N, C-alpha and C positions, 0 to 999 in steps of 0.2 A: 577121490578127495582123501588127503592124508588125515589120519586120525590123530595126528600129533596136535596137541592143544596149544594154541598161541600163548607163549609164556607170559608176556606182559598182561594180557587179558585174564589169564588164569589166576594171576596173583594180585590183580587190582584190588580185590576185596580185602587183602591182607595188609594194605599199606597203613591202616590205622594203627596196627601193632608197632610199626616203625616210629610213628609219632609218640606213642606211649613209651617206647624204649628210650627215645631221646629225652623225654620228660623225666624218666627215671634216672638217666645219667646226670642230667642237670641238678636233680634233687640230691643225688649222692655227692655231687661236687659241692653244692651249696651248704649242706648241713654242717660239715666240719668247720667251714669258714664261719657259719653262724654261731657255732659253739665258741669258737675262738673270739668272735666279736663280743659275746656276752662276757667271757672271761676278761677281755680287755676293759670293758665298761666297769666291771667290778674291781678291776685292778688299780683304779685311781687315775692319776694324771701322769703316769710314766711317759715321757716324750717318745721313748723308743717304741713302746707298745702302740702308742697313738700313730706314730709315723708308719710303722709296718702295717698296721691295720688299715690305714687310709690308702696306702699303695695297693695292698691286697684287695681291698674293697673295690677300688677303681678297676683293677685287673678283672675281677669277676663281672662287674657291671659292663665293662667294655667288651668282654668276651661274649656275654649273653647278647649284647647289642649286635656284635658282629654276626653271631649265629642267626639272629633274627633277620638282619639285612641279607645274609647269604641264603637263608631259607633251608632249615633242617626239616625237610619233608621228602617223601618218596625215597630216592636213593642219594639225595644230597649229603646225607650223613656219611656216605662212603667216599666223599671227596677229600683230597689231600689237605686243603686248608682247614676244613672242619675237624678232621681227625687230629691234626696237629694242635688245633686250638683246645680240643677236649683233653689231649695228652698234657698240654702245657698247664691248663688249670688244675689238673690232677697233681702234676709233679712240681709245679712252682707255687701253688697256693694250698690245695687241699691237704696233701701229705705233710708239708711243713707246719701248717696250722694244727693238724692232728698231733704231731710230735710235740709241739709247744703245749697243747692242751693236756697231754698225759704226762708232761714233765720229762720227756726224753731229750728235749733240747731247749735252749733258751734264746730269746731274742737279744741281739746285740747290735751295735752300730753297723757292723758288716752285713748282717741280715737285712737291715733296713735299706742299705745301699744296693744290695743284691736285688731286693724286691723292686726298687725304683728302676734299676737297670733292666730287669725283666719287663717291667711295664713299658718302658721306652721302646725296647726291642719289639714287643708285640704290637704296640700301636703302629710302629712302622710296618710290621708284617701284615697286619690287617689292612692298612692303607694301601700297600702294594697290591694285595689281593683284590680289594674292592674296586680300585681304579681300573683294573683290567678285567673285571668280572663280566663274562659272557655266558658261560655254561656251568651248570652245577650238578645236573642230573645225569648219572651214568645209567645207560640203558643197555640191556643185553638181548640180542636176538640172534640165535645161532644160525650159521649159514646152512648147516646140515642137521637133519633131525635124527641122525643115526651115527654110530661110532664106526668109522672105517677100519678095515683090517690093518691098513698102513699105520694109522694113529695108535691102535692097540699095540702093534709090534714095536713101534718107536718108544712108546711109554715103558714097555718092558725093558727095552735096551737101555733107556735112561736109568731105570731102577737098578739094573745089574751094574752098569759102569759107575754110577754114583756110589753104590754100595762098596764096590771094589776100591774106589778112591778113598772113601771114609776109612776102610780097614787099613789101607796103606798109610794114611795119616796117623792112625792109632799105632800101628806097628813101628813107624818111624819116630814115635814120641812127639808128634807135631799136632796132635788133635787139641787145638786151642789151649786150655789151661794146663794140659799135660806137658807142654813144651817148656823147658827151662831156657834161660837167656842164651846159653851156648848153642842149643839146638836151633833157636830162632836165627841166630847169626849165621850159622853154617848152611841153613836151608833157604836163605834169602833168594838165591837165583831161581828156585823152582817151586817154592811152597805156594806162591800165589796162583800158579797154573794148576797145581794139584788141588787147591781149594776150589778153584773154578770148576774143575771136573767133578769134585765131590758135591757141588751144588746141584748137580743133576738129580740127586736123590730127592731133595724137597721139591725140585721142579717137576719131577714125575708125579709127586703127590698132588700138586696144584693142577697139573694136566688131567689126571684121573678124576679129581674132584669136580672140575668143570663138566666133564662128561657125565659124571654120576649125578650131580645136583642140577646142572644146567639143562641136560637132555634126558634125565631120568634113565640113563643107559643101564641096561641089564647085562651088558657084555661081561662074561665071566672073567676074561683076561683083565679088563679094566677094573673090576672089583678086586681081583687079586693084587693088581698094582697099587690100587688105592690103599687097601689095608696094610699091605707089606711096606709100602713107602712111609705110611703114617707111623707104624710101629717102629721101623728102623730109624726114622728121623727123630722120634722121641728118645729112643735108646741112645743114639749118637749124641743128641743134645744133652742128655743127662751125663754121659761119660765125658763130654767135652769140658765139663765144669763151668759152662757158660749158661746162665739162666735164660738169656735171650734165645739161645739155640734150641732150648726145650720149648719155650713159649711160642716161638715164631710159627711153627707148623700149625698150631692150634689157631693162632690169629689168622693165618691164611685161610683155614677152613671157615672161620667165621665170616671173613670177607667174601669168599666164594659163595657161601650160602646166602649172605645178605644181598649180593648183587643179582644172583640168579633167581632168588625166591622173593626179592623185594621186601624183605623183612629181617629183623634181627632174631637169630635163633635164641631160645631161652637159655641154652647152655652157655651163651656168651657171658651171662651174668654170674656164672659159677667160676669164671676164670680167675677173679681175684682170690677166691678161696684156694684154688690150685696153686697160685703164686705163693700163698702162705705155707703150703706144704712143701713145695720144691725148694724154697729158700733154706729151711733147716738142713735138708739133704745136701744142698749145694755148699752150704757153709761147712758142714762136717766133712764132706768129701774134699773140699779145698784144704781144710786144716790137715787132713791126713796126708794129702799129697805133699804139702809143705813140710810135714813131719817126717818125711823120709820114704814115702811110698812112690813118689814120682818116678824114681829111677827104674822101678819094676812094674809100673802100671801099664806098660805096653806089652805085657805077656799075660797069658791066660791065668797063670797062678798068681801073679802080682795083682791083676785086676780083681780076681776073686778075693784076695786078701784085703785090698783097700775097700771094696764094697762091703765085705763082712764087718770090717772095723767101723765103717760109716753107719751101717744099719744098727750095729751094736751101740754106738754113741747116741743115735737117735732114740733107741728103745730104752735107754737108761732112765730117762725122765721125759716121757712123751709130752706131758702138759707143758713143762718148762720149754721143751724144744718148740712146741707149737707157738707159745707166747714169744719166744725169741725169734721164731720165723716171721711172725707178724711184725715185730719190731724191726727186724732186719729188712723185711720187704719195704716197709715205710721209709726206713733210713736210706736204703740203696736207691729207691725210686724217687727220693726227694732231690731232684736235680738243683733246686734252689740252694741246697747245702754245698754243692760243688761250685756254683757261681760264687757263693759266699767265701769259700776257701780260696778261690782264685783272687778275689778282691782283697783278701786279707794278706796275701803275699807281699813282701816288701817291694819286689820288682817283677810283676807278672810277665812282662815282655821278655824276660830272660829265658822263659820256657819255649820261646819261638825257636824252631830249629832251622834246618836248611830248606824246608818246604816253602814254596812260593805260591801264593794264592792264585796268581795269574797263570801259573803253569799247571794248575790242577787239571784242566781239560787235556793237557798234553801227556801227563804221566802214564795213563793207561796204554798209550800207543807205543811206548818204548820199553821193551823187555829189559830186565835188570842185567842180563848178560851183555847187552849192547851199551848199557849205561851203568857201570859198576858203582859209580858214586850217586846213583839215584837215591833221593831221600827216603828214609824209613819212616813210615807213618806211626810214630810211637809217642805222640805228645801226651796221651793218657798215662803212659808209663812214667814219663818225665814228671807229670803232675803228681803222681803217686809218690815218687821219690822225694820231690820237693816238700810234700806233706808228711814225710817221715814214714811212709808205708813201704812194703817190700817191692822190689822191682819185678816181681812175678804178677803184680796186680796192675790194673789199668783203671784210673779214675775217669769219670765222665767229664770231659772238658765242656761239652755242650756248645752249640753255635754261638750263644750269647757270651759265654766265657771266652771262647776263642776270639771272637771279634773284639772283645774288650782287651785281650792281650795284644791284638794286632794294632789297634788304633783307638783305644779308649771308647768313650761314650759315643763319639761321632761314628766310629767304626761299627758299633752296635746298631745305631739308627740307620745308617746307609746300607749296611750289610743285610739287615733283616728286612728292609724295604725291598731290596733286590730279591731276597729269598722268597718273600711273599708273592712278588710279581712272577717269578719263575714257576712257583707252585701253581698259580692261577693260569698261566699260559699252558701248562701241561693239562690242567683241567679243561680249559677251553677246547683244546685239541681232542681230548678223550670224549668230551660230551657233545661234539658236533653232530654225530649220528650214532645210531645203535652200534654197539661193539659186537663183532663176531667172536667166536671162540678163540681165534688167534688174537684179536684185539684185547679180549679180556685177560688172556694169559700174560700179554705184555704189560697191560695196565697194572695188574696185581703184582707182577714181578718187580716193577719199579716202585709201586706204592709202599710196599712193606719197608724197604730201606729208607724211603723218604720220611718215614715216621721215626727214624732213629734220631732221637734228640740228645743222645749221649756223645755222638761223634763230633769231631771238629771239622771246619769247613773244607780244608784241602782234601782230607780223607773222604769226607762225604761226597764231594763233587766227583772225585776220581772213581769212587765206588759206584756212583750212579751212572757215570759214563761207561765204565767197564761193564756194568750190568746191562745197560741199554744195548751195547754192541753185541753182547753175548746172547741176549734174549731175542734180538732181531734175527740173528743168524739161526739160532735154535728153532724159533717159531717157523721160519721158512722151511727148515728141514723136517719139522714135525708135520705141518699142515700142507706144505707144498704151495705152489703159486695160485692154485684154484680157490683158496680161501683168503679173502681180503681182510684188512684190519677192520673195516666197517661193513655193515650190511644194511638192509632196508626191509621194510615190512613185506614188500613184494618178493624179495629174494628168499625169505624164510622158508625152510623146509625143502631144500633142494632135493631133487629126486636122486635115488641111489644109482651110482654108476659103478 
């Protein structure tokens, strides 16, 4: 008899911690809104404050109702609709209310309209999800109770190839924020493929994390891949100038741990503090790149110079930098502000480019060298320029803002209903039976980009389809045909071959 302990049974006693974690999250979401509610009551009869607070209050009430109907217990918190709901309450209600309460921003008529628009959009999203609700609980039962030599070797190969591609992007000056507009234009035929190869680096970390936490693997090669890929992913994320690229590997680890251990790791609650630290670095780093360091940041000497200047700027006044970091974190993550900016434009529809929403599933299948006129997914840059910001930045369009630009309020309602339905269909498929290690890798690889609430619809759909195709092929090469997407209790702990 195998000594491997059955994972669901082993962690059944720890599920109470998940319920406590969900309660903590809801409390953290509700407190800022409650503070803002008190301020509104003390503020008199300002119709703008009353209107905003009414819409925000209904958003919170309906979000909690949705979570109650959906069932935030066991591993349901790790489902796509629940995670997006928690993210929306944070970015559309909690952070805006916090900024209003501390005087960093002020309510105006555009904010009231934006909050009402967000409320309409998520009522449609929740409706689409609940109508098709069949499965909510993600279960993990590995097909094998050991790490095969093939898998360890493949994970090492992914680490090496992904790292080489990241270095190539850096040397070519194409590593996210390091790229200027001319570099982006000249690299259009191949940069997408190079980025896809570079994504093997974080994928190797997810693969090793599943082995490490899901199977308690002690394989030295897996441990080497895990720590190497984690460190390199964080370094590459910091150097890219993109906050999400730094945070995403940590989020993947939290999700892997949550699904395989059936509980939220305590370190997950430290992530907001880490965001407040990375934002000052990110802001100083970007300012220095824009200040003339970008042209030399793809060399060892240039990178050393810009990092030295960045740390020097941060060390000049650490307390002020920390405060600015917290303010910038709240401001940048407050997606309601971006919806408000879109609504305030004289003609938001003018930002629509050549992208066609109905062709979004087709774009990933046609390489740019076969379609030279293929649309460039840069609506975020167009929005930044329209708002008077540099063309080196990209503002968060958000699905709600994008649907409003495409077809007004009706576009938001219909589009978000379909969005919620698609999310739930994905969950119904993933929760039908326990996921194997291959199934979990695919689920998490697609779940993380699904949580991207800053992208716009065409880019989001194309990215998800491209990611799905890539991970289906990669998972077959990694695990081979002998490991299915789903497993069962009787299949668990296959013998070593």
